[in-house]
VEXLOKOL-901039 format. One record per residue (C-alpha): x, y, z; residue number from 1; residue in three letters. Coordinates in steps of 0.001 Angstrom, whole numbers, plus 500000, padded with zeros to 6 digits. Example, Ala and Ser with C-alpha at 12.3 -4.5 7.8 and 13.67 -1.06 7.14 Angstrom:
// VEXLOKOL-901039
((512300, 495500, 507800), 1, "ala") ((513670, 498940, 507140), 2, "ser") 
END
This chain:
// VEXLOKOL-901039
((499980, 499996, 500037), 1, "met") ((501386, 503405, 499034), 2, "thr") ((501974, 506200, 501520), 3, "lys") ((501840, 509847, 500603), 4, "lys") ((504388, 512329, 502081), 5, "leu") ((504369, 516105, 502316), 6, "tyr") ((507620, 517770, 501402), 7, "val") ((507949, 521442, 502370), 8, "gly") ((510466, 524193, 502191), 9, "ser") ((511691, 523032, 498742), 10, "leu") ((513975, 525288, 496769), 11, "pro") ((511721, 526963, 494164), 12, "tyr") ((513879, 525648, 491284), 13, "glu") ((513549, 521980, 492355), 14, "thr") ((512274, 519724, 489603), 15, "thr") ((510047, 516653, 490090), 16, "glu") ((512874, 514487, 488698), 17, "asn") ((515285, 515854, 491323), 18, "glu") ((512770, 515192, 494074), 19, "leu") ((512147, 511643, 492842), 20, "lys") ((515909, 510980, 492680), 21, "glu") ((516381, 512264, 496292), 22, "thr") ((513503, 510147, 497641), 23, "phe") ((514549, 507021, 495690), 24, "ser") ((517422, 506707, 498153), 25, "lys") ((514768, 505719, 500787), 26, "ala") ((512802, 503322, 498533), 27, "gly") ((510519, 503041, 495548), 28, "thr") ((508861, 506347, 494534), 29, "val") ((505453, 505843, 493004), 30, "glu") ((504721, 509434, 492159), 31, "ser") ((505953, 512981, 492690), 32, "val") ((504021, 516246, 492465), 33, "lys") ((505428, 519765, 493068), 34, "ile") ((502632, 522241, 493552), 35, "ile") ((502742, 525118, 491052), 36, "ile") ((501177, 528557, 491479), 37, "asp") ((498463, 528789, 488797), 38, "lys") ((499081, 532587, 488268), 39, "phe") ((502861, 532726, 488178), 40, "thr") ((503683, 529205, 486943), 41, "gly") ((506351, 529083, 489729), 42, "arg") ((506753, 526344, 492376), 43, "ser") ((505033, 527143, 495671), 44, "lys") ((507958, 525543, 497507), 45, "gly") ((506102, 522269, 498538), 46, "phe") ((504971, 519010, 497016), 47, "gly") ((504023, 515448, 497597), 48, "phe") ((505872, 512224, 497159), 49, "val") ((504138, 508815, 497212), 50, "glu") ((506300, 505961, 498445), 51, "met") ((505416, 502315, 497624), 52, "ser") ((505129, 501187, 501230), 53, "ser") ((504658, 502343, 504811), 54, "glu") ((508166, 501219, 505703), 55, "asp") ((509777, 503135, 502863), 56, "glu") ((507750, 506258, 503820), 57, "ala") ((509006, 506018, 507377), 58, "lys") ((512580, 505570, 506140), 59, "lys") ((512178, 508700, 503858), 60, "ala") ((510924, 510718, 506851), 61, "ile") ((513720, 509565, 509144), 62, "glu") ((516485, 510088, 506557), 63, "thr") ((515325, 513222, 504676), 64, "leu") ((513440, 515370, 507179), 65, "asn") ((515736, 518250, 508128), 66, "gly") ((518237, 517601, 505335), 67, "gln") ((519611, 520250, 502979), 68, "gln") ((518297, 520505, 499540), 69, "met") ((519923, 523309, 497616), 70, "gly") ((520144, 526114, 500219), 71, "glu") ((517024, 525095, 502116), 72, "arg") ((516305, 522625, 504896), 73, "thr") ((513357, 520446, 503746), 74, "ile") ((510503, 519246, 505863), 75, "ile") ((509212, 515689, 505276), 76, "val") ((506073, 514347, 507043), 77, "ser") ((502998, 512291, 506437), 78, "glu") ((500576, 514088, 504176), 79, "ala") ((497328, 514936, 505865), 80, "arg") ((493987, 514335, 504103), 81, "pro") ((492754, 517239, 502005), 82, "met") ((490010, 519246, 503671), 83, "thr") ((486998, 520738, 501994), 84, "asp") ((488137, 524105, 500663), 85, "arg") ((484534, 525175, 499850), 86, "asn") ((483459, 525428, 503423), 87, "ser") ((482646, 528993, 504587), 88, "his") ((485055, 528936, 507545), 89, "ser") ((487418, 531519, 506002), 90, "gly") ((485583, 534587, 507316), 91, "gly") ((482738, 534630, 504856), 92, "phe") ((479336, 534376, 506448), 93, "arg") ((476463, 532835, 504569), 94, "ser") ((473161, 534654, 505203), 95, "his") ((469780, 533504, 504161), 96, "gln") ((468964, 536894, 502633), 97, "asn") ((472484, 537552, 501275), 98, "phe") ((472314, 540048, 498364), 99, "gly") ((468777, 541142, 499085), 100, "gln") ((467832, 544651, 500170), 101, "arg") ((466179, 545142, 503476), 102, "asn") ((463314, 547657, 503387), 103, "asn") ((462929, 548805, 506951), 104, "tyr") 
END
């Protein structure tokens, strides 16, 4: 069973091939995805690596977390499940009469 890892504090110029090569030292890499800003086309400085097993994922965390990659110290941890980004918890309040005029 595969295990997805979060990789943060990546140098912005890191490629997916470089990330795969780095994580291959800990085991079999199933997939790599660096998150790209949709407006600038530039890396956001984090991504995800999917290892082929739980043991390889643990080894990757133990050996790579806190290591230097380029001029940055990377963070490697288990990826958390994605949360619902459409919830209105970001300060926007939904009102029943939103957009309607009140005639007092």
